[in-house]
C-alpha positions as semicolon CSV with decimal commas, in nm:
position;residue;x (nm);y (nm);z (nm)
1;M;0,000;0,000;0,000
2;N;0,161;0,323;-0,118
3;D;-0,107;0,582;-0,047
4;M;-0,282;0,600;0,288
5;I;-0,505;0,887;0,175
6;Y;-0,612;0,964;-0,180
7;L;-0,856;1,229;-0,300
8;E;-0,938;1,307;-0,662
9;D;-1,179;1,591;-0,749
10;V;-1,369;1,546;-0,423
11;C;-1,661;1,786;-0,377
12;L;-1,901;1,848;-0,093
13;D;-2,154;2,127;-0,074
14;F;-2,388;2,263;0,187
15;G;-2,670;2,446;0,012
16;N;-2,549;2,668;-0,271
17;A;-2,182;2,686;-0,172
18;F;-1,901;2,433;-0,201
19;S;-1,741;2,344;0,131
20;I;-1,490;2,120;-0,048
21;D;-1,429;2,216;-0,410
22;H;-1,263;1,960;-0,641
23;L;-1,004;1,867;-0,381
24;S;-0,719;1,641;-0,497
25;F;-0,413;1,525;-0,302
26;Q;-0,258;1,211;-0,158
27;V;-0,066;1,116;0,153
28;M;0,184;0,836;0,119
29;A;0,241;0,566;0,380
30;G;0,500;0,680;0,634
31;E;0,453;1,053;0,573
32;I;0,383;1,336;0,812
33;F;0,155;1,556;0,604
34;G;0,056;1,906;0,719
35;F;-0,288;2,035;0,621
36;L;-0,295;2,412;0,669
37;G;-0,565;2,670;0,617
38;P;-0,751;2,960;0,778
39;S;-1,057;2,901;0,995
40;G;-1,350;2,793;0,780
41;S;-1,133;2,678;0,489
42;G;-1,258;2,317;0,504
43;K;-0,985;2,139;0,705
44;T;-1,220;1,982;0,960
45;T;-1,472;1,896;0,688
46;T;-1,199;1,714;0,495
47;V;-1,104;1,509;0,802
48;K;-1,472;1,422;0,855
49;L;-1,491;1,301;0,495
50;L;-1,178;1,089;0,544
51;T;-1,313;0,937;0,866
52;K;-1,657;0,867;0,712
53;Q;-1,841;1,117;0,931
54;L;-1,954;1,297;0,615
55;K;-2,024;1,164;0,266
56;K;-1,875;1,330;-0,043
57;K;-2,100;1,455;-0,321
58;S;-1,863;1,355;-0,600
59;G;-1,506;1,254;-0,676
60;R;-1,291;0,964;-0,563
61;L;-1,173;0,912;-0,206
62;K;-0,955;0,632;-0,068
63;I;-0,837;0,567;0,286
64;L;-0,588;0,299;0,394
65;G;-0,563;0,195;0,029
66;K;-0,938;0,124;-0,003
67;D;-1,223;0,316;-0,160
68;I;-1,407;0,490;0,124
69;K;-1,732;0,313;0,034
70;D;-1,564;-0,026;0,081
71;T;-1,423;0,043;0,427
72;V;-1,554;-0,146;0,728
73;R;-1,535;-0,102;1,105
74;E;-1,212;-0,302;1,125
75;D;-1,040;-0,056;0,892
76;F;-1,114;0,232;1,127
77;E;-0,962;0,039;1,416
78;K;-0,632;0,120;1,243
79;I;-0,699;0,495;1,266
80;G;-0,639;0,734;1,556
81;V;-0,802;1,076;1,583
82;L;-0,725;1,375;1,802
83;S;-0,972;1,661;1,763
84;D;-1,169;1,906;1,972
85;T;-1,460;1,661;1,965
86;N;-1,267;1,381;2,138
87;G;-1,409;1,294;2,477
88;L;-1,264;1,188;2,808
89;Y;-1,469;1,093;3,110
90;E;-1,454;1,389;3,347
91;R;-1,508;1,194;3,669
92;M;-1,245;0,933;3,588
93;S;-0,873;0,980;3,634
94;I;-0,630;1,005;3,345
95;E;-0,518;0,649;3,411
96;E;-0,873;0,515;3,439
97;N;-0,961;0,673;3,104
98;L;-0,661;0,517;2,933
99;R;-0,720;0,176;3,091
100;F;-1,085;0,194;2,987
101;F;-1,002;0,271;2,624
102;A;-0,732;0,001;2,631
103;S;-0,989;-0,255;2,747
104;I;-1,230;-0,155;2,468
105;R;-0,957;-0,208;2,210
106;G;-0,825;-0,526;2,370
107;I;-0,490;-0,365;2,443
108;P;-0,277;-0,467;2,746
109;T;-0,293;-0,210;3,028
110;S;0,087;-0,193;3,013
111;E;0,045;-0,004;2,684
112;A;-0,156;0,262;2,867
113;E;0,124;0,302;3,122
114;D;0,384;0,327;2,845
115;V;0,190;0,598;2,658
116;L;0,132;0,796;2,978
117;K;0,505;0,799;3,037
118;K;0,570;0,919;2,682
119;V;0,335;1,217;2,722
120;H;0,472;1,288;3,071
121;L;0,148;1,214;3,254
122;Y;0,244;0,899;3,442
123;D;0,319;1,085;3,766
124;K;-0,016;1,264;3,735
125;R;-0,218;0,963;3,626
126;K;-0,442;0,963;3,935
127;I;-0,574;1,316;3,870
128;L;-0,938;1,336;3,762
129;I;-0,992;1,474;3,411
130;K;-1,217;1,750;3,545
131;K;-0,924;1,876;3,753
132;C;-0,672;1,870;3,469
133;S;-0,523;2,183;3,320
134;R;-0,577;2,247;2,950
135;G;-0,227;2,121;2,872
136;M;-0,273;1,801;3,075
137;R;-0,607;1,735;2,911
138;Q;-0,452;1,783;2,566
139;R;-0,176;1,533;2,644
140;A;-0,433;1,286;2,778
141;L;-0,632;1,318;2,455
142;L;-0,317;1,257;2,255
143;A;-0,238;0,951;2,468
144;Q;-0,587;0,817;2,392
145;A;-0,544;0,877;2,018
146;V;-0,212;0,688;1,994
147;L;-0,287;0,417;2,250
148;H;-0,345;0,148;1,987
149;R;-0,044;0,251;1,775
150;P;-0,257;0,343;1,471
151;A;-0,143;0,301;1,114
152;L;-0,294;0,642;1,034
153;L;-0,322;0,926;1,284
154;F;-0,529;1,242;1,238
155;L;-0,416;1,528;1,461
156;D;-0,599;1,858;1,499
157;E;-0,384;2,115;1,682
158;P;-0,204;1,849;1,894
159;T;0,007;2,098;2,092
160;S;-0,260;2,359;2,159
161;G;-0,227;2,494;2,512
162;L;0,107;2,327;2,581
163;D;0,421;2,500;2,705
164;P;0,743;2,483;2,495
165;A;0,889;2,192;2,692
166;A;0,569;1,987;2,657
167;I;0,550;2,073;2,285
168;Q;0,902;1,940;2,239
169;E;0,808;1,613;2,411
170;V;0,494;1,575;2,197
171;H;0,701;1,633;1,883
172;K;0,944;1,368;2,000
173;L;0,654;1,127;2,052
174;L;0,514;1,199;1,706
175;F;0,851;1,150;1,538
176;G;0,885;0,820;1,727
177;L;0,542;0,700;1,613
178;N;0,623;0,802;1,257
179;Q;0,953;0,613;1,265
180;E;0,760;0,307;1,383
181;G;0,537;0,333;1,074
182;T;0,245;0,558;1,167
183;T;0,135;0,795;0,892
184;I;0,036;1,132;1,039
185;F;-0,213;1,384;0,898
186;L;-0,164;1,708;1,088
187;T;-0,382;2,017;1,088
188;T;-0,227;2,308;1,272
189;H;-0,217;2,688;1,287
190;N;0,141;2,669;1,411
191;M;0,356;2,728;1,105
192;E;0,679;2,653;1,291
193;E;0,532;2,320;1,399
194;A;0,435;2,234;1,042
195;D;0,781;2,330;0,918
196;K;0,949;2,114;1,181
197;L;0,731;1,804;1,161
198;C;0,602;1,777;0,806
199;G;0,771;1,632;0,502
200;R;0,499;1,784;0,284
201;I;0,222;2,034;0,341
202;G;-0,096;2,138;0,163
203;I;-0,254;2,483;0,198
204;L;-0,634;2,492;0,178
205;N;-0,839;2,805;0,115
206;Q;-1,216;2,819;0,064
207;G;-1,230;2,444;0,005
208;R;-0,957;2,444;-0,260
209;L;-0,599;2,324;-0,231
210;I;-0,397;2,623;-0,350
211;A;-0,042;2,492;-0,285
212;Q;0,132;2,177;-0,176
213;G;0,487;2,048;-0,148
214;D;0,793;2,016;0,071
215;P;0,816;2,318;0,308
216;Q;1,165;2,405;0,184
217;E;1,054;2,371;-0,177
218;L;0,764;2,610;-0,112
219;K;0,996;2,863;0,053
220;L;1,221;2,858;-0,252
221;R;0,925;2,876;-0,489
222;Y;0,793;3,192;-0,327
223;A;1,129;3,346;-0,238
224;K;1,197;3,705;-0,335
225;D;1,466;3,765;-0,596
226;E;1,679;3,941;-0,336
227;I;1,989;3,898;-0,119
228;E;2,040;4,083;0,208
229;V;2,387;4,179;0,331
230;L;2,465;4,296;0,685
231;T;2,771;4,525;0,686
232;Q;3,026;4,586;0,961
233;D;2,847;4,906;1,064
234;R;2,519;4,707;1,096
235;K;2,358;4,843;0,780
236;R;2,126;4,605;0,591
237;L;2,173;4,627;0,215
238;T;1,941;4,458;-0,032
239;F;2,062;4,338;-0,372
240;K;1,899;4,172;-0,671
241;K;2,021;3,829;-0,778
242;D;2,212;3,948;-1,086
243;K;2,572;3,994;-1,208
244;E;2,590;4,362;-1,111
245;S;2,484;4,286;-0,754
246;A;2,723;3,991;-0,737
247;A;3,012;4,226;-0,817
248;K;2,903;4,470;-0,545
249;I;2,873;4,189;-0,288
250;A;3,217;4,059;-0,389
251;G;3,353;4,410;-0,330
252;L;3,205;4,416;0,023
253;L;3,358;4,074;0,094
254;T;3,698;4,179;-0,039
255;A;3,692;4,493;0,176
256;G;3,602;4,287;0,483
257;N;3,279;4,484;0,517
258;C;3,037;4,192;0,525
259;L;2,909;4,031;0,844
260;S;2,645;3,807;0,687
261;I;2,472;3,729;0,359
262;H;2,119;3,589;0,337
263;S;1,885;3,508;0,054
264;K;1,535;3,621;0,146
265;E;1,314;3,311;0,157
266;P;0,976;3,360;0,326
267;D;0,870;3,141;0,615
268;L;0,553;2,931;0,592
269;E;0,345;3,197;0,764
270;E;0,444;3,456;0,503
271;I;0,363;3,212;0,223
272;F;0,030;3,130;0,386
273;L;-0,069;3,497;0,414
274;Q;0,053;3,570;0,061
275;L;-0,155;3,289;-0,088
276;T;-0,472;3,321;0,119
277;G;-0,472;3,689;0,209
278;R;-0,624;3,579;0,537
279;E;-0,527;3,543;0,901
280;F;-0,563;3,211;1,078
């Protein structure tokens, strides 16, 4: 199985407007794929289509190598989902929740303990969910989503509400799962997170995929045709990428008047704003 997710000209409308408009992309097995877009662009709707919570109007959609219409309950046992609609039992502890979900899936309770350690909740496992901070609750939800070591994992803002140290640990966990074979489909507003985690990204706007590719490739594609030089007296000089500018830069280097040289590639956030013209 090469593709874990495959969409070709998928459409879905609500009333007179397209929510998903001829959407086509694929996610290969073993990838971490970032799905980016402003609020209301169709990211959550796409995930609901892929997890059979909604039914497409037209187009072709495959999940886990099978046409969506041919999938059965057992196929979705191979999928993990973290979203704002995930539920934990408020009056049960973190550990009790994980043990409960482990029992439903027929997973040894030792797996629950192992996952709690990975998300740094083992020492706090006795705390009731209703008494958890937002960050603790988010890590507990993530632990639930990866408990069964899914082949395909959908993540919606997995590090929302976490401090930098916790975010680093979650990233480490996700990289570990990916190295073990889990394909990850990540929706996030955190452009730095997408840049760090994802081998490829797609940018969605008003139900249409307007760009996709390797983050570095996209930065080069939308880079300005400029080079910035920082001189010894801390002046920033901007040059075009041409022969005349090359000679001037060479002169600065020869005179020892150059502290640094940078080509001016945009970051993912700049590309996102340039393409969508919208905030997150």
